[in-house]
C-alpha positions in Angstrom: 0.0 0.2 -0.1 1.1 3.7 0.0 0.1 7.2 1.4 -0.2 10.0 -0.3 -0.2 13.8 0.9 0.3 16.9 -1.3 0.8 20.5 -0.4 2.2 23.2 -2.0 -1.3 24.6 -2.8 -2.7 28.4 -1.8 -4.6 31.3 -3.0 -2.3 32.8 -6.0 -3.8 35.7 -8.7 -4.5 35.3 -12.3 -1.1 35.0 -13.5 0.3 33.1 -11.0 2.1 29.9 -10.0 1.9 27.2 -7.7 3.7 23.6 -7.9 2.5 20.9 -6.0 4.1 17.9 -4.1 2.7 14.6 -3.7 5.0 12.6 -1.3 4.2 8.8 -0.8 5.1 6.4 1.9 6.7 3.4 0.8 9.5 1.4 -1.0 7.8 1.1 -4.3 7.2 4.3 -5.7 9.4 3.2 -8.8 6.3 0.7 -9.2 3.6 3.4 -9.6 2.3 5.2 -12.0 1.0 8.9 -10.8 -1.7 11.7 -11.8 -3.6 14.8 -10.9 -6.7 15.2 -10.7 -8.9 18.4 -10.0 -12.6 18.7 -8.3 -14.0 21.9 -8.5 -17.5 22.7 -6.7 -20.4 21.2 -7.9 -18.4 19.3 -10.7 -16.7 15.5 -11.4 -13.1 15.0 -10.5 -11.3 16.1 -14.0 -8.1 14.6 -15.4 -4.9 17.4 -15.3 -1.8 15.2 -15.7 -0.3 11.4 -15.4 3.3 10.7 -15.2 4.4 6.3 -15.9 6.2 5.0 -13.2 9.3 5.7 -15.3 9.3 9.2 -15.1 9.5 8.7 -19.0 6.5 9.7 -20.4 3.5 11.9 -19.6 -0.3 13.3 -20.7 -1.8 16.5 -19.9 -5.0 17.4 -20.5 -5.9 20.2 -22.9 -6.8 22.7 -21.1 -3.6 23.0 -19.0 -1.3 22.0 -22.2 2.1 24.5 -21.8 1.1 25.8 -18.9 1.1 22.2 -16.4 4.2 20.0 -16.0 4.4 17.1 -14.3 7.2 15.2 -13.1 8.3 12.9 -10.6 11.6 12.3 -8.5 11.4 8.2 -7.2 14.2 8.9 -4.8 12.1 11.3 -2.9 9.3 9.4 -3.3 7.5 12.5 -5.0 6.0 13.9 -7.9 5.5 17.5 -8.4 2.9 19.8 -10.3 4.4 22.7 -11.7 1.3 25.0 -11.9 2.1 28.0 -14.4 -0.2 31.1 -16.1 -2.8 30.2 -13.3 -6.3 31.7 -14.0 -9.9 31.4 -12.4 -10.7 28.3 -13.7 -7.8 26.4 -12.2 -9.4 27.0 -9.3 -10.3 23.2 -7.4 -9.2 21.2 -5.1 -6.3 19.0 -6.6 -5.6 15.6 -5.9 -2.7 13.1 -6.1 -3.1 9.4 -7.0 -1.7 6.3 -7.3 -1.7 2.4 -9.1 0.5 -0.3 -8.7 1.5 -1.5 -12.3 4.4 -3.8 -14.3 3.8 -1.5 -17.6 4.9 1.7 -18.8 1.4 3.4 -19.8 0.2 6.9 -18.7 -2.9 6.0 -16.9 -5.5 9.3 -17.5 -8.5 8.1 -15.8 -9.6 8.2 -12.6 -11.2 4.8 -12.4 -8.0 2.8 -13.3 -6.5 4.6 -9.8 -6.3 2.7 -6.4 -4.6 5.5 -4.5 -5.4 8.8 -3.5 -4.2 11.8 -1.3 -6.6 13.9 0.5 -6.5 16.6 -1.6 -5.0 20.8 -1.8 -7.4 23.7 -3.1 -5.9 25.9 -5.4 -7.6 29.2 -5.4 -7.0 31.4 -8.0 -8.8 35.1 -8.0 -9.4 37.2 -11.4 
């Protein structure tokens, strides 16, 4: 099993930047593909970005391409989401997720993931 703890959320003005972190427990972090999802009030949880277990492949939602970047440091059991040019529509609770896998696949749908963090709030003011 793995436990996930997100950090780095907060309040930022439009055009600003934040970097989210997700720290994972356990000694087999490099066996987990990871993802970031977000959920705005009254809306479903949606895909933001994902990365395979080795870190060599990533996917980003069209709405964040060119602005957000997912990365991971397997030596630190941590993934990151660098968010630039933030806009009010990026306001949401951001969740980190993990799935144990033997493949190098990048998982973009929440149903694949079986471990979730508690979420961190990101609020972008206009």
